[in-house]
py3Dmol code that shows the C-alpha trace and the ligand (Angstrom):
import py3Dmol

protein = """\
ATOM      1  CA  MET A   1      83.708 181.002  88.513  1.00  0.00           C
ATOM      2  CA  ASP A   2      82.038 184.375  88.688  1.00  0.00           C
ATOM      3  CA  ARG A   3      78.326 184.057  89.225  1.00  0.00           C
ATOM      4  CA  PRO A   4      75.540 186.564  88.859  1.00  0.00           C
ATOM      5  CA  GLU A   5      73.745 186.860  92.027  1.00  0.00           C
ATOM      6  CA  GLY A   6      70.969 184.551  92.992  1.00  0.00           C
ATOM      7  CA  PHE A   7      71.143 181.776  90.399  1.00  0.00           C
ATOM      8  CA  ALA A   8      73.391 178.980  89.099  1.00  0.00           C
ATOM      9  CA  ILE A   9      75.333 179.566  85.916  1.00  0.00           C
ATOM     10  CA  LYS A  10      77.960 177.741  84.115  1.00  0.00           C
ATOM     11  CA  SER A  11      79.870 178.695  80.992  1.00  0.00           C
ATOM     12  CA  ALA A  12      79.703 176.271  77.987  1.00  0.00           C
ATOM     13  CA  SER A  13      82.313 175.395  75.598  1.00  0.00           C
ATOM     14  CA  PRO A  14      84.082 176.614  73.518  1.00  0.00           C
ATOM     15  CA  ASN A  15      86.538 177.709  76.235  1.00  0.00           C
ATOM     16  CA  ILE A  16      85.450 181.106  77.423  1.00  0.00           C
ATOM     17  CA  ASN A  17      88.161 181.853  79.844  1.00  0.00           C
ATOM     18  CA  ASN A  18      91.370 182.687  77.868  1.00  0.00           C
ATOM     19  CA  LYS A  19      93.367 182.919  81.003  1.00  0.00           C
ATOM     20  CA  LYS A  20      93.189 179.126  81.619  1.00  0.00           C
ATOM     21  CA  ILE A  21      93.759 177.851  78.176  1.00  0.00           C
ATOM     22  CA  ILE A  22      97.509 177.485  78.076  1.00  0.00           C
ATOM     23  CA  SER A  23      98.706 174.509  79.853  1.00  0.00           C
ATOM     24  CA  PRO A  24     102.081 174.409  81.483  1.00  0.00           C
ATOM     25  CA  HIS A  25     104.886 172.351  79.836  1.00  0.00           C
ATOM     26  CA  THR A  26     104.489 168.655  80.265  1.00  0.00           C
ATOM     27  CA  LYS A  27     107.080 166.198  80.473  1.00  0.00           C
ATOM     28  CA  ASN A  28     106.791 163.538  77.638  1.00  0.00           C
ATOM     29  CA  GLU A  29     107.323 160.513  79.534  1.00  0.00           C
ATOM     30  CA  SER A  30     108.505 158.287  76.701  1.00  0.00           C
ATOM     31  CA  LYS A  31     111.124 160.608  74.981  1.00  0.00           C
ATOM     32  CA  GLY A  32     112.024 162.970  77.803  1.00  0.00           C
ATOM     33  CA  PHE A  33     111.381 166.267  76.198  1.00  0.00           C
ATOM     34  CA  GLN A  34     108.624 168.853  77.332  1.00  0.00           C
ATOM     35  CA  PHE A  35     105.881 170.122  75.332  1.00  0.00           C
ATOM     36  CA  LYS A  36     102.619 172.098  76.130  1.00  0.00           C
ATOM     37  CA  VAL A  37      99.280 172.563  74.445  1.00  0.00           C
ATOM     38  CA  ASN A  38      98.386 175.907  73.107  1.00  0.00           C
ATOM     39  CA  LYS A  39      94.787 176.790  72.445  1.00  0.00           C
ATOM     40  CA  PRO A  40      93.712 180.118  71.098  1.00  0.00           C
ATOM     41  CA  PRO A  41      91.179 182.201  73.093  1.00  0.00           C
ATOM     42  CA  SER A  42      87.597 181.933  72.056  1.00  0.00           C
ATOM     43  CA  TYR A  43      84.247 183.014  73.349  1.00  0.00           C
ATOM     44  CA  GLY A  44      81.397 180.985  74.498  1.00  0.00           C
ATOM     45  CA  TRP A  45      77.914 181.346  76.067  1.00  0.00           C
ATOM     46  CA  LEU A  46      76.512 181.140  79.499  1.00  0.00           C
ATOM     47  CA  GLU A  47      73.944 178.557  80.681  1.00  0.00           C
ATOM     48  CA  GLY A  48      71.990 178.957  83.832  1.00  0.00           C
ATOM     49  CA  ILE A  49      68.890 177.608  85.570  1.00  0.00           C
ATOM     50  CA  LEU A  50      66.313 180.337  86.493  1.00  0.00           C
ATOM     51  CA  GLU A  51      64.776 180.645  89.933  1.00  0.00           C
ATOM     52  CA  LYS A  52      61.138 179.938  90.598  1.00  0.00           C
ATOM     53  CA  GLU A  53      60.501 183.678  90.712  1.00  0.00           C
ATOM     54  CA  HIS A  54      62.023 184.349  87.370  1.00  0.00           C
ATOM     55  CA  VAL A  55      60.010 181.606  85.785  1.00  0.00           C
ATOM     56  CA  ASP A  56      56.737 182.652  87.476  1.00  0.00           C
ATOM     57  CA  PHE A  57      57.390 186.198  86.277  1.00  0.00           C
ATOM     58  CA  LEU A  58      57.759 184.964  82.605  1.00  0.00           C
ATOM     59  CA  TRP A  59      54.562 182.923  82.776  1.00  0.00           C
ATOM     60  CA  LYS A  60      52.702 185.803  84.185  1.00  0.00           C
ATOM     61  CA  GLN A  61      54.022 188.196  81.404  1.00  0.00           C
ATOM     62  CA  ILE A  62      52.943 185.438  78.798  1.00  0.00           C
ATOM     63  CA  LYS A  63      49.485 185.158  80.305  1.00  0.00           C
ATOM     64  CA  ASN A  64      49.049 188.964  80.306  1.00  0.00           C
ATOM     65  CA  HIS A  65      50.610 189.656  76.718  1.00  0.00           C
ATOM     66  CA  LYS A  66      48.927 192.216  74.747  1.00  0.00           C
ATOM     67  CA  ASN A  67      48.584 190.357  71.444  1.00  0.00           C
ATOM     68  CA  LYS A  68      51.404 192.549  69.910  1.00  0.00           C
ATOM     69  CA  ASP A  69      52.491 190.357  67.150  1.00  0.00           C
ATOM     70  CA  HIS A  70      56.335 189.859  66.926  1.00  0.00           C
ATOM     71  CA  LYS A  71      56.550 187.561  64.079  1.00  0.00           C
ATOM     72  CA  PRO A  72      57.166 190.240  61.500  1.00  0.00           C
ATOM     73  CA  ARG A  73      60.453 191.028  63.250  1.00  0.00           C
ATOM     74  CA  LEU A  74      61.583 187.329  63.386  1.00  0.00           C
ATOM     75  CA  ILE A  75      62.698 184.630  61.045  1.00  0.00           C
ATOM     76  CA  GLY A  76      60.995 181.818  62.992  1.00  0.00           C
ATOM     77  CA  ASN A  77      58.593 179.561  60.969  1.00  0.00           C
ATOM     78  CA  VAL A  78      56.396 179.030  64.020  1.00  0.00           C
ATOM     79  CA  SER A  79      52.843 179.504  64.874  1.00  0.00           C
ATOM     80  CA  GLU A  80      52.747 182.502  67.222  1.00  0.00           C
ATOM     81  CA  SER A  81      55.488 185.113  68.499  1.00  0.00           C
ATOM     82  CA  TYR A  82      54.294 187.888  70.604  1.00  0.00           C
ATOM     83  CA  ALA A  83      55.963 190.887  72.377  1.00  0.00           C
ATOM     84  CA  LEU A  84      56.404 190.662  76.148  1.00  0.00           C
ATOM     85  CA  GLU A  85      56.585 193.603  78.622  1.00  0.00           C
ATOM     86  CA  ASP A  86      59.260 193.577  81.074  1.00  0.00           C
ATOM     87  CA  GLU A  87      57.219 195.011  83.799  1.00  0.00           C
ATOM     88  CA  GLY A  88      59.207 197.166  86.240  1.00  0.00           C
ATOM     89  CA  ASN A  89      62.304 196.149  84.215  1.00  0.00           C
ATOM     90  CA  TYR A  90      62.378 192.992  86.425  1.00  0.00           C
ATOM     91  CA  PHE A  91      63.955 190.461  83.970  1.00  0.00           C
ATOM     92  CA  GLN A  92      66.457 193.092  82.852  1.00  0.00           C
ATOM     93  CA  ASN A  93      67.687 193.900  86.346  1.00  0.00           C
ATOM     94  CA  GLU A  94      67.409 190.544  87.966  1.00  0.00           C
ATOM     95  CA  VAL A  95      68.629 188.217  85.204  1.00  0.00           C
ATOM     96  CA  VAL A  96      69.967 189.434  82.074  1.00  0.00           C
ATOM     97  CA  ARG A  97      72.198 192.532  83.208  1.00  0.00           C
ATOM     98  CA  PRO A  98      73.808 190.254  85.824  1.00  0.00           C
ATOM     99  CA  LEU A  99      74.620 187.702  83.111  1.00  0.00           C
ATOM    100  CA  ALA A 100      76.061 190.568  80.934  1.00  0.00           C
ATOM    101  CA  ARG A 101      78.220 191.423  83.790  1.00  0.00           C
ATOM    102  CA  ALA A 102      79.346 187.899  84.247  1.00  0.00           C
ATOM    103  CA  TYR A 103      79.946 187.436  80.635  1.00  0.00           C
ATOM    104  CA  TYR A 104      82.206 190.488  80.780  1.00  0.00           C
ATOM    105  CA  GLN A 105      84.072 189.370  83.821  1.00  0.00           C
ATOM    106  CA  ILE A 106      84.684 185.823  82.641  1.00  0.00           C
ATOM    107  CA  SER A 107      85.831 187.020  79.255  1.00  0.00           C
ATOM    108  CA  GLY A 108      88.941 188.898  80.801  1.00  0.00           C
ATOM    109  CA  ASN A 109      86.967 192.241  81.454  1.00  0.00           C
ATOM    110  CA  HIS A 110      85.720 192.933  78.048  1.00  0.00           C
ATOM    111  CA  HIS A 111      82.833 192.353  75.791  1.00  0.00           C
ATOM    112  CA  PRO A 112      83.253 190.156  72.752  1.00  0.00           C
ATOM    113  CA  MET A 113      82.202 193.091  70.425  1.00  0.00           C
ATOM    114  CA  ARG A 114      85.339 195.065  70.488  1.00  0.00           C
ATOM    115  CA  ALA A 115      83.858 197.983  68.332  1.00  0.00           C
ATOM    116  CA  TYR A 116      81.370 198.548  71.276  1.00  0.00           C
ATOM    117  CA  HIS A 117      83.754 198.030  74.093  1.00  0.00           C
ATOM    118  CA  GLU A 118      84.387 201.650  74.967  1.00  0.00           C
ATOM    119  CA  SER A 119      80.719 202.519  74.504  1.00  0.00           C
ATOM    120  CA  LEU A 120      79.529 199.646  76.474  1.00  0.00           C
ATOM    121  CA  GLU A 121      81.457 201.091  79.585  1.00  0.00           C
ATOM    122  CA  LYS A 122      79.522 204.380  79.197  1.00  0.00           C
ATOM    123  CA  TYR A 123      75.954 203.470  78.264  1.00  0.00           C
ATOM    124  CA  SER A 124      73.592 200.966  79.812  1.00  0.00           C
ATOM    125  CA  LEU A 125      72.548 197.748  78.262  1.00  0.00           C
ATOM    126  CA  ASP A 126      68.766 197.741  78.070  1.00  0.00           C
ATOM    127  CA  LEU A 127      66.366 194.623  77.427  1.00  0.00           C
ATOM    128  CA  SER A 128      64.459 196.609  74.603  1.00  0.00           C
ATOM    129  CA  THR A 129      63.260 193.671  72.673  1.00  0.00           C
ATOM    130  CA  PHE A 130      61.554 190.858  74.576  1.00  0.00           C
ATOM    131  CA  TRP A 131      59.142 188.103  73.236  1.00  0.00           C
ATOM    132  CA  PHE A 132      57.972 184.431  73.388  1.00  0.00           C
ATOM    133  CA  ASN A 133      57.418 181.823  70.723  1.00  0.00           C
ATOM    134  CA  ASN A 134      54.850 179.158  70.630  1.00  0.00           C
ATOM    135  CA  GLN A 135      56.150 176.391  68.451  1.00  0.00           C
ATOM    136  CA  LEU A 136      53.987 173.399  67.315  1.00  0.00           C
ATOM    137  CA  LYS A 137      55.080 170.086  65.893  1.00  0.00           C
ATOM    138  CA  GLY A 138      56.773 170.403  62.504  1.00  0.00           C
ATOM    139  CA  GLU A 139      57.687 174.066  63.037  1.00  0.00           C
ATOM    140  CA  PHE A 140      61.056 175.365  63.232  1.00  0.00           C
ATOM    141  CA  ASN A 141      63.497 178.375  63.644  1.00  0.00           C
ATOM    142  CA  PRO A 142      66.102 178.469  61.030  1.00  0.00           C
ATOM    143  CA  PHE A 143      69.675 179.500  61.722  1.00  0.00           C
ATOM    144  CA  HIS A 144      69.741 183.199  62.398  1.00  0.00           C
ATOM    145  CA  ASP A 145      71.374 185.702  64.666  1.00  0.00           C
ATOM    146  CA  HIS A 146      69.874 188.613  66.580  1.00  0.00           C
ATOM    147  CA  GLY A 147      70.041 192.325  66.870  1.00  0.00           C
ATOM    148  CA  GLY A 148      71.616 194.083  69.999  1.00  0.00           C
ATOM    149  CA  VAL A 149      74.758 193.197  71.959  1.00  0.00           C
ATOM    150  CA  TYR A 150      73.626 190.190  73.940  1.00  0.00           C
ATOM    151  CA  SER A 151      70.696 187.866  73.520  1.00  0.00           C
ATOM    152  CA  PHE A 152      69.178 185.028  75.302  1.00  0.00           C
ATOM    153  CA  VAL A 153      66.798 182.175  75.103  1.00  0.00           C
ATOM    154  CA  VAL A 154      64.652 180.589  77.917  1.00  0.00           C
ATOM    155  CA  TRP A 155      63.203 177.126  77.397  1.00  0.00           C
ATOM    156  CA  LEU A 156      60.027 177.258  79.508  1.00  0.00           C
ATOM    157  CA  LYS A 157      58.061 174.294  78.081  1.00  0.00           C
ATOM    158  CA  ILE A 158      59.666 171.428  76.255  1.00  0.00           C
ATOM    159  CA  PRO A 159      56.891 168.988  75.627  1.00  0.00           C
ATOM    160  CA  TYR A 160      59.075 166.164  73.948  1.00  0.00           C
ATOM    161  CA  ASP A 161      62.291 164.238  74.728  1.00  0.00           C
ATOM    162  CA  HIS A 162      65.006 164.393  71.927  1.00  0.00           C
ATOM    163  CA  GLU A 163      66.083 160.850  72.904  1.00  0.00           C
ATOM    164  CA  GLU A 164      62.472 159.671  72.179  1.00  0.00           C
ATOM    165  CA  GLN A 165      62.121 161.702  68.976  1.00  0.00           C
ATOM    166  CA  LYS A 166      65.177 159.842  67.757  1.00  0.00           C
ATOM    167  CA  LYS A 167      63.090 156.554  67.795  1.00  0.00           C
ATOM    168  CA  LEU A 168      60.590 157.814  65.451  1.00  0.00           C
ATOM    169  CA  PRO A 169      60.127 155.631  62.385  1.00  0.00           C
ATOM    170  CA  GLN A 170      61.021 158.314  59.826  1.00  0.00           C
ATOM    171  CA  PHE A 171      64.593 158.275  61.495  1.00  0.00           C
ATOM    172  CA  LYS A 172      65.233 154.594  61.129  1.00  0.00           C
ATOM    173  CA  GLY A 173      68.537 154.135  59.400  1.00  0.00           C
ATOM    174  CA  THR A 174      69.840 157.698  60.189  1.00  0.00           C
ATOM    175  CA  LYS A 175      73.131 157.927  62.217  1.00  0.00           C
ATOM    176  CA  THR A 176      71.884 158.785  65.701  1.00  0.00           C
ATOM    177  CA  ASP A 177      74.152 161.849  65.846  1.00  0.00           C
ATOM    178  CA  ASP A 178      72.681 163.245  62.651  1.00  0.00           C
ATOM    179  CA  ILE A 179      69.120 163.209  64.048  1.00  0.00           C
ATOM    180  CA  LYS A 180      68.302 166.938  65.108  1.00  0.00           C
ATOM    181  CA  ALA A 181      64.524 166.521  66.056  1.00  0.00           C
ATOM    182  CA  GLY A 182      63.749 168.838  68.729  1.00  0.00           C
ATOM    183  CA  CYS A 183      67.246 170.274  69.131  1.00  0.00           C
ATOM    184  CA  PHE A 184      68.573 173.684  69.753  1.00  0.00           C
ATOM    185  CA  GLU A 185      71.887 174.264  68.059  1.00  0.00           C
ATOM    186  CA  PHE A 186      74.637 176.907  68.068  1.00  0.00           C
ATOM    187  CA  GLU A 187      77.064 177.334  65.087  1.00  0.00           C
ATOM    188  CA  TYR A 188      80.553 178.510  65.275  1.00  0.00           C
ATOM    189  CA  PHE A 189      83.827 178.284  63.357  1.00  0.00           C
ATOM    190  CA  ASP A 190      86.683 176.186  64.596  1.00  0.00           C
ATOM    191  CA  LEU A 191      90.359 176.964  64.327  1.00  0.00           C
ATOM    192  CA  PHE A 192      90.439 175.847  60.744  1.00  0.00           C
ATOM    193  CA  GLY A 193      87.370 177.859  59.665  1.00  0.00           C
ATOM    194  CA  ARG A 194      85.164 174.860  59.489  1.00  0.00           C
ATOM    195  CA  PRO A 195      81.544 175.329  60.582  1.00  0.00           C
ATOM    196  CA  SER A 196      81.105 173.508  63.774  1.00  0.00           C
ATOM    197  CA  GLN A 197      77.873 172.950  66.018  1.00  0.00           C
ATOM    198  CA  PHE A 198      77.145 172.607  69.643  1.00  0.00           C
ATOM    199  CA  THR A 199      73.724 170.725  69.969  1.00  0.00           C
ATOM    200  CA  TYR A 200      71.294 170.695  72.813  1.00  0.00           C
ATOM    201  CA  GLY A 201      69.138 167.644  72.658  1.00  0.00           C
ATOM    202  CA  LEU A 202      66.228 169.074  74.490  1.00  0.00           C
ATOM    203  CA  SER A 203      63.757 167.499  76.892  1.00  0.00           C
ATOM    204  CA  SER A 204      61.691 168.585  79.840  1.00  0.00           C
ATOM    205  CA  GLU A 205      64.947 168.543  81.859  1.00  0.00           C
ATOM    206  CA  PHE A 206      65.885 171.654  80.150  1.00  0.00           C
ATOM    207  CA  GLU A 207      62.780 173.699  81.217  1.00  0.00           C
ATOM    208  CA  ASN A 208      63.788 176.936  82.854  1.00  0.00           C
ATOM    209  CA  THR A 209      67.186 176.952  81.502  1.00  0.00           C
ATOM    210  CA  ILE A 210      68.519 180.164  79.998  1.00  0.00           C
ATOM    211  CA  VAL A 211      71.349 180.375  77.444  1.00  0.00           C
ATOM    212  CA  PHE A 212      72.839 183.843  77.227  1.00  0.00           C
ATOM    213  CA  PHE A 213      75.087 184.747  74.257  1.00  0.00           C
ATOM    214  CA  PRO A 214      76.415 187.489  71.953  1.00  0.00           C
ATOM    215  CA  SER A 215      73.656 188.501  69.590  1.00  0.00           C
ATOM    216  CA  MET A 216      75.737 187.809  66.436  1.00  0.00           C
ATOM    217  CA  PHE A 217      76.101 184.133  67.511  1.00  0.00           C
ATOM    218  CA  ARG A 218      74.042 181.934  65.111  1.00  0.00           C
ATOM    219  CA  HIS A 219      71.633 179.386  66.407  1.00  0.00           C
ATOM    220  CA  CYS A 220      68.467 177.440  65.410  1.00  0.00           C
ATOM    221  CA  ALA A 221      65.562 175.340  66.789  1.00  0.00           C
ATOM    222  CA  TYR A 222      64.813 172.209  64.809  1.00  0.00           C
ATOM    223  CA  PRO A 223      61.294 170.845  64.608  1.00  0.00           C
ATOM    224  CA  PHE A 224      59.898 168.056  66.712  1.00  0.00           C
ATOM    225  CA  TYR A 225      57.239 165.646  65.704  1.00  0.00           C
ATOM    226  CA  ASP A 226      54.138 163.591  66.911  1.00  0.00           C
ATOM    227  CA  ILE A 227      53.628 165.578  70.088  1.00  0.00           C
ATOM    228  CA  ASP A 228      50.512 167.841  70.100  1.00  0.00           C
ATOM    229  CA  GLU A 229      51.539 170.114  72.996  1.00  0.00           C
ATOM    230  CA  THR A 230      53.221 173.562  72.522  1.00  0.00           C
ATOM    231  CA  ARG A 231      56.922 174.333  72.894  1.00  0.00           C
ATOM    232  CA  VAL A 232      57.309 177.619  74.466  1.00  0.00           C
ATOM    233  CA  SER A 233      60.457 179.766  74.641  1.00  0.00           C
ATOM    234  CA  VAL A 234      61.217 183.335  75.667  1.00  0.00           C
ATOM    235  CA  SER A 235      63.957 185.324  74.009  1.00  0.00           C
ATOM    236  CA  GLY A 236      65.184 188.908  74.168  1.00  0.00           C
ATOM    237  CA  ASN A 237      68.012 191.245  73.164  1.00  0.00           C
ATOM    238  CA  LEU A 238      70.021 193.746  75.184  1.00  0.00           C
ATOM    239  CA  TRP A 239      70.772 196.770  73.167  1.00  0.00           C
ATOM    240  CA  LEU A 240      73.135 199.711  73.898  1.00  0.00           C
ATOM    241  CA  ASN A 241      71.034 202.623  75.067  1.00  0.00           C
ATOM    242  CA  THR A 242      72.994 205.597  73.913  1.00  0.00           C
ATOM    243  CA  GLN A 243      70.260 207.879  75.591  1.00  0.00           C
ATOM    244  CA  ASN A 244      71.253 206.612  78.903  1.00  0.00           C
ATOM    245  CA  VAL A 245      74.764 207.552  80.112  1.00  0.00           C
ATOM    246  CA  ILE A 246      75.982 205.783  83.147  1.00  0.00           C
ATOM    247  CA  ASP A 247      77.539 208.030  85.881  1.00  0.00           C
TER     248      ASP A 247
END
"""
ligand_1 = """\
1
FE2
Fe 67.005 183.418 68.138
"""
view = py3Dmol.view(width=600, height=400)
view.addModel(protein, "pdb")
view.setStyle({"model": 0}, {"cartoon": {"style": "trace"}})
view.addModel(ligand_1, "xyz")
view.setStyle({"model": 1}, {"stick": {}})
view.zoomTo()
view.show()
């Protein structure tokens, strides 16, 4: 696995590496003929755990935010969203550009947005939108996608445990897998065009985790209940900067 420098990363399903998805022919033990499984290539997303210095930087920027309201630019039904400054381009250079490079490499040396592929080789990817969300109980972020080429979410503070949320009285009788309280979810289409979901049942164990994905990848954050603390997440978009040609 290619790793960006400095912090752990793994790729999440669907299978991101289209070089490894075709298995060799396998002998069928009972009938004696050979078969293999073919799975078409698909994209995925990256998941990593930030280092302490990355996390400290994000909390510092949140503490020093300039009250620049970001809510009019977002779909989130949440209490507060404010723009962040990426001071010294720190988060861009230390975290998200390395992740973009890793995504490119493990996707067979191309970006998922073929229309931009050639241009992406020529222009820089800049973290030009950067913000944080304060989400209180009962608030949510409906399914949406982002602008830009790549986007990310960092879960900085998750004050609840999805497993505990499942036990709330209003969910009595609901199938366990259908309870989405406190979850973050990606949506994609499977081989048959059926909408499918990959669900993160969040808890404090996911604090300081980053998920990094193509901006057009739809996702949502479900509400949590009964907990009075604030859920804090940081997001951003990497845009193609056509003013900055890479030598
Ligand atoms: Fe989002």
